[in-house]
Backbone as numpy.savetxt, mean C-alpha at the origin, in Angstrom:
# Nx Ny Nz CAx CAy CAz Cx Cy Cz
-0.70 8.56 -5.04 0.38 9.26 -4.35 0.61 8.59 -2.99
1.89 8.48 -2.66 2.26 7.89 -1.37 1.90 8.87 -0.24
1.19 8.39 0.79 0.84 9.29 1.90 2.05 9.68 2.75
3.17 8.99 2.61 4.37 9.31 3.38 5.23 10.36 2.70
5.47 10.18 1.37 6.44 11.06 0.70 5.87 11.76 -0.54
4.61 11.54 -0.85 3.93 12.15 -1.99 4.47 11.70 -3.35
5.20 10.58 -3.39 5.68 10.06 -4.67 4.53 9.40 -5.42
4.65 9.39 -6.74 3.66 8.72 -7.57 3.90 7.21 -7.47
2.83 6.46 -7.16 2.92 5.01 -7.03 2.11 4.40 -8.16
2.76 3.59 -8.97 2.03 2.92 -10.06 1.67 1.51 -9.63
0.51 1.06 -10.08 0.03 -0.27 -9.74 -0.44 -0.97 -11.02
-0.49 -2.30 -11.00 -1.00 -3.02 -12.17 -2.47 -2.69 -12.42
-2.92 -2.86 -13.65 -4.32 -2.57 -14.00 -5.30 -3.43 -13.21
-4.88 -4.64 -12.80 -5.78 -5.55 -12.11 -5.64 -5.51 -10.59
-5.09 -4.41 -10.06 -4.94 -4.29 -8.61 -6.32 -4.29 -7.95
-6.39 -4.84 -6.75 -7.65 -4.92 -5.99 -7.50 -4.22 -4.66
-8.64 -3.81 -4.10 -8.64 -3.23 -2.76 -8.04 -4.22 -1.78
-7.24 -3.74 -0.87 -6.64 -4.59 0.15 -5.26 -5.11 -0.23
-4.87 -4.96 -1.50 -3.54 -5.41 -1.91 -2.47 -4.48 -1.33
-1.28 -5.04 -1.16 -0.16 -4.27 -0.66 0.80 -3.98 -1.81
1.28 -2.74 -1.86 2.27 -2.33 -2.85 3.34 -1.54 -2.11
4.49 -1.39 -2.74 5.58 -0.67 -2.11 5.84 0.64 -2.83
6.07 1.68 -2.08 6.40 2.98 -2.66 7.80 2.89 -3.27
7.96 3.30 -4.53 9.27 3.23 -5.17 10.27 4.25 -4.62
9.80 5.29 -3.96 10.70 6.34 -3.45 11.15 6.07 -2.01
10.20 5.90 -1.10 10.56 5.77 0.32 10.53 4.32 0.81
9.96 3.40 0.01 9.98 1.99 0.36 8.92 1.54 1.35
8.06 2.45 1.79 7.02 2.08 2.74 6.00 1.17 2.06
5.44 0.23 2.83 4.43 -0.67 2.30 3.06 0.01 2.41
2.33 0.01 1.31 1.04 0.71 1.24 -0.07 -0.28 0.95
-1.24 -0.02 1.53 -2.43 -0.82 1.26 -3.37 -0.02 0.38
-3.87 -0.65 -0.68 -4.83 -0.02 -1.57 -6.18 0.01 -0.85
-6.72 1.20 -0.60 -8.00 1.32 0.10 -9.13 1.77 -0.80
-8.82 2.28 -1.99 -9.85 2.69 -2.95 -9.25 2.62 -4.35
-10.12 2.29 -5.32 -9.66 2.16 -6.70 -10.00 3.36 -7.56
-11.12 3.99 -7.34 -11.55 5.14 -8.14 -11.97 6.27 -7.22
-11.15 7.22 -6.95 -9.75 7.36 -7.36 -8.86 6.45 -6.52
-7.69 6.13 -7.04 -6.74 5.26 -6.38 -6.22 5.95 -5.11
-6.38 5.25 -3.96 -5.92 5.82 -2.69 -5.20 4.74 -1.89
-4.22 5.16 -1.11 -3.43 4.26 -0.29 -3.41 4.74 1.15
-3.17 3.80 2.06 -2.80 4.12 3.44 -1.52 3.35 3.72
-0.77 3.79 4.72 0.42 3.06 5.14 -0.08 1.77 5.77
0.42 0.64 5.29 -0.03 -0.67 5.78 0.41 -0.84 7.23
-0.49 -1.39 8.05 -0.11 -1.65 9.44 0.97 -2.73 9.48
1.85 -2.67 10.47 2.90 -3.69 10.55 2.29 -5.07 10.81
2.89 -6.09 10.20 2.41 -7.45 10.40 2.74 -7.88 11.81
1.76 -8.51 12.46 1.99 -8.99 13.82 2.60 -10.38 13.77
3.41 -10.68 14.76 4.04 -12.00 14.85 2.99 -13.05 15.14
3.12 -14.21 14.49 2.24 -15.34 14.77 3.05 -16.36 15.56
2.76 -16.43 16.83 3.52 -17.32 17.71 2.91 -18.70 17.78
1.88 -18.99 16.97 1.29 -20.32 16.94 0.47 -20.66 18.16
-0.06 -19.67 18.80 -0.87 -19.91 20.01 -2.31 -20.11 19.66
């Protein structure tokens, strides 16, 4: 279930912890944090890489 909108999120059978998936309802990017049971958190925004 999406932590933002409670929609059911389906993932491939071979999904791994740390992978990012998108909620089909609200479009938020989710990070897989547990497999049994399947749990997600809202993925932190990607930081800019300025090449420093």
